[in-house]
C-alpha positions as MATLAB code, in Angstrom:
seq = 'MDATSPEERRAAILDMLDRATSVQVTQLADAFGVSRVTVRGDLDALARDGKLRRTHGGAVSLSKTLTVSVQDRRVNVNAEAKRAIARLAAPLVEDGDAVLVDSGTTALELVRAISGRRGVTVVTDDFTIADYVDRSAPSLDVIMLGGSLRKGHRYTAGPLALRTLEQLHPDKAFVTPTSYVPGRGLMTNNQDMAELKRAFLGCATRAYVLMDRSKVGAPGLLWFGTLAEVEAVIMDADPEGLVGADASELGCHVICGMGEGTA';
ca = [
       0.047    0.142   -0.033;
       2.873    2.379   -0.670;
       1.011    4.232   -2.937;
      -1.213    5.595   -1.035;
      -2.919    9.161   -1.366;
      -3.781   11.125    2.240;
      -7.096   10.685    1.495;
      -7.128    6.948    1.227;
      -4.731    6.416    4.059;
      -6.810    8.508    6.142;
      -9.922    6.612    5.486;
      -8.303    2.964    5.829;
      -7.634    4.411    8.980;
     -11.317    5.305   10.012;
     -11.781    1.758    8.908;
      -9.170   -0.097   10.823;
     -10.225    2.027   14.020;
     -13.953    0.652   13.522;
     -12.431   -2.711   13.437;
      -9.937   -2.088   16.346;
     -11.079    0.380   18.670;
      -7.116    1.779   18.550;
      -4.398    1.701   16.314;
      -0.433    2.540   16.722;
       1.874    5.033   14.382;
       4.130    2.236   13.993;
       1.468   -0.774   12.789;
       0.111    2.197   10.244;
       3.459    3.201    8.741;
       4.095   -0.586    7.997;
       0.727   -1.007    6.680;
       0.863    1.981    4.583;
       4.859    1.791    3.515;
       5.208    5.411    4.381;
       7.141    7.288    7.583;
       5.909    7.816   10.697;
       6.163   11.502   10.254;
       3.401   10.891    7.438;
       1.446    8.894    9.955;
       1.584   11.274   12.647;
       0.387   14.053   10.082;
      -2.544   11.396    9.079;
      -3.787   11.086   12.341;
      -3.382   14.928   13.487;
      -5.616   15.930   10.140;
      -8.182   13.230   11.495;
      -7.831   14.450   14.817;
      -8.787   18.435   13.849;
     -11.193   16.955   11.801;
     -12.862   15.583   15.298;
     -12.929   11.934   13.692;
     -10.812   10.150   16.332;
      -9.043   11.068   19.324;
      -5.087   10.980   19.491;
      -2.647    9.160   22.197;
       0.321    8.426   23.211;
       2.046    6.585   19.893;
      -1.481    6.260   18.165;
      -4.771    7.153   17.933;
      -8.325    5.369   19.394;
     -11.802    5.901   18.091;
     -14.267    8.397   19.528;
     -17.185    6.220   18.971;
     -15.834    3.253   21.600;
     -13.690    5.456   23.931;
     -15.567    5.470   27.310;
     -13.116    7.669   29.104;
     -10.177    9.812   28.473;
      -7.468    8.623   30.485;
      -4.985   10.972   32.702;
      -1.996    9.894   31.006;
      -3.177   10.870   27.559;
      -4.361   14.042   28.664;
      -0.701   14.851   29.755;
       0.802   13.086   27.501;
       1.793   16.424   25.691;
       2.713   18.000   28.869;
       6.375   18.573   29.180;
       7.243   16.101   26.417;
      10.379   16.769   25.501;
      11.422   17.234   29.288;
      10.383   13.860   29.950;
      11.895   12.357   26.933;
      15.180   14.355   27.691;
      14.754   12.764   31.799;
      14.146    9.014   29.881;
      17.778    9.367   27.611;
      19.728    9.974   30.830;
      17.938    7.250   32.783;
      17.950    4.412   30.075;
      21.959    3.894   30.407;
      21.265    2.889   34.022;
      19.260   -0.050   32.243;
      21.469   -2.831   31.054;
      20.485   -6.152   29.594;
      19.432   -8.718   31.695;
      17.980   -6.289   34.533;
      14.856   -6.348   36.362;
      12.996   -3.046   36.745;
      10.340   -1.568   38.082;
       8.794    0.968   36.390;
       6.273    3.391   38.002;
       2.952    5.011   36.489;
       3.129    7.808   34.067;
       3.805    9.841   30.865;
       7.549   10.160   32.278;
       8.041    6.323   33.058;
       6.343    5.620   29.728;
       9.521    7.496   27.968;
      11.519    5.389   30.261;
      10.145    2.217   28.934;
      10.750    4.241   25.274;
      13.773    4.532   25.547;
      14.663    0.896   26.770;
      12.485   -0.991   24.653;
      16.016   -2.542   22.639;
      17.622   -3.834   25.658;
      17.741   -7.699   25.819;
      16.128   -9.686   28.411;
      14.630   -6.449   30.679;
      11.945   -7.846   32.601;
       9.679   -4.501   33.442;
       7.652   -4.752   36.631;
       4.631   -2.374   36.467;
       1.293   -1.195   37.650;
       1.002    0.694   34.368;
      -1.644   -0.923   31.880;
      -0.473    1.799   29.167;
       3.114    0.658   29.716;
       2.707   -2.773   29.459;
       0.181   -2.263   26.422;
       3.620   -0.024   24.621;
       5.780   -3.975   25.701;
       3.301   -5.779   23.634;
       3.081   -3.998   20.870;
       6.097   -2.115   20.458;
       9.165   -3.437   22.321;
       9.630   -7.598   21.460;
      12.510   -8.059   23.594;
      11.011   -6.543   26.454;
       9.157   -8.994   29.427;
       6.281   -7.674   31.638;
       4.862   -8.304   35.102;
       2.146   -7.143   36.071;
       1.108   -6.239   39.185;
      -2.492   -6.940   40.531;
      -4.691   -5.164   42.516;
      -7.727   -2.420   41.827;
      -7.771   -0.709   38.843;
      -7.975    3.094   39.363;
     -10.514    4.428   36.732;
      -9.427    6.961   34.132;
      -5.807    6.712   35.263;
      -4.666    3.105   34.211;
      -2.976    1.754   36.849;
      -3.399   -0.710   39.550;
      -2.980   -0.270   43.617;
      -4.148   -1.410   46.494;
      -3.738   -4.323   48.749;
      -3.180   -7.125   45.994;
      -0.879   -4.749   44.711;
       1.477   -4.427   47.648;
       1.002   -8.534   48.355;
       2.471   -8.849   44.797;
       5.345   -6.496   45.537;
       6.074   -8.388   48.599;
       7.174  -11.633   46.380;
       9.914   -9.587   44.085;
      13.224   -8.309   44.165;
      13.671   -6.009   41.296;
      17.259   -4.652   40.309;
      16.039   -1.183   39.963;
      12.807    0.862   40.771;
      11.906    4.032   38.956;
       9.760    5.838   40.514;
       7.389    8.868   39.792;
       6.598   11.492   42.240;
       3.580   14.166   41.893;
       5.771   16.668   43.314;
       8.668   17.245   45.269;
       8.635   19.133   48.288;
      11.915   21.166   49.276;
      12.962   19.941   52.773;
      10.209   17.232   52.977;
      10.420   14.947   50.177;
       8.664   12.695   47.160;
       4.600   13.761   47.377;
       1.957   12.330   45.451;
      -2.083   12.694   45.982;
      -3.585    9.588   45.707;
      -3.692    7.522   49.279;
      -3.238    3.962   47.482;
      -0.856    4.915   45.409;
       1.155    6.839   48.182;
       1.428    3.351   49.866;
       2.682    1.319   46.835;
       5.007    4.326   45.732;
       6.578    4.067   48.872;
       6.813    0.263   48.863;
       8.397    0.615   45.551;
      11.372    2.692   47.255;
      12.449   -0.487   49.117;
      11.900   -3.279   47.610;
      14.568   -3.285   44.776;
      18.322   -2.765   45.079;
      18.618    0.423   43.862;
      15.790    3.196   43.664;
      16.014    6.271   40.974;
      12.839    9.346   40.982;
      12.177   10.448   37.689;
      10.691   14.013   37.442;
      10.771   17.421   35.456;
      11.258   20.338   37.138;
       7.568   21.542   37.013;
       7.220   18.927   40.238;
       9.518   20.923   41.971;
       7.315   23.136   45.072;
       3.831   21.705   42.900;
       0.873   20.625   45.102;
       0.798   17.236   46.259;
      -0.961   15.926   49.320;
       0.541   12.900   51.000;
       4.300   11.916   51.617;
       5.747    8.713   50.450;
       9.538    9.054   50.773;
      12.586   11.100   51.023;
      15.648   11.188   48.778;
      17.786    9.356   51.772;
      16.177    5.770   49.983;
      17.269    7.119   46.703;
      20.022    6.140   44.812;
      19.679    9.348   42.106;
      16.944   11.664   40.725;
      16.806   12.281   36.814;
      16.017   15.835   36.182;
      15.698   17.739   33.134;
      16.983   20.437   35.304;
      17.030   21.466   39.104;
      15.903   24.942   39.603;
      17.654   26.681   41.510;
      19.295   23.732   43.248;
      16.712   22.916   45.538;
      16.282   19.102   44.940;
      20.615   18.944   44.631;
      20.540   20.775   47.927;
      18.156   18.221   50.010;
      20.381   15.390   47.957;
      23.550   16.469   49.539;
      22.635   15.929   52.610;
      20.603   12.337   52.242;
      23.265   10.878   50.272;
      21.428   10.853   46.713;
      22.602   12.060   43.270;
      21.140   14.135   41.113;
      21.567   14.122   37.316;
      20.012   16.172   34.699;
      20.510   17.676   31.795;
      22.081   20.808   32.633;
      24.602   18.636   34.824;
      25.322   16.149   37.459;
      25.725   17.032   41.193;
      26.813   13.879   43.933;
      26.628   13.939   47.384;
];
């Protein structure tokens, strides 16, 4: 189908969505024999016309979508910063590692960045991450945490998730806070997620925090840990050196796009 016109491709995309509910950019590029840039242009045009909804890496049918997940709404928020963080964090993952990956769009970017690793097992509570691995990262394996689905957020939490985690000891954990409050620590806004993130920090050989600069001083109700429990914080930038100041007192490193601070 490498000689298709934009109109033909877009009609075919809508037909595929009638049958499959969602499509991925890589899937469409292979099917039509065109570049991913071309496919993204087609999806953007159809989204502007109100014929589908764009998601991270693809699109979904409007007629079959019941909810818009938080991840989908946040996918373009600080997107370049999240990709920069993922590029900095990816070298920390080696072939053969078992890595615990928190939910969220920054965590998804990390999994995308390590998709070429061999023998890596990703442990996650995030359905979007598991779906990405299933569709686009055949060299990775996934273990899903059990528990209750938090509707609209595409992750599991609660006692069953914590119980599953008790049976695992990954090499590395990558945790994504809702905010970081200088002098206090890592914060989130959901009680079940606070308990799960606290367990994430303690279950792996090494724990890392992924967060962009907008998280520093942002609203966060529930505390779940400090940098004393963290090997390193990976950021796009550390505004006013606030995170670095705490890290130096607590034996943590800060790795950011503008350089690395060590304690």
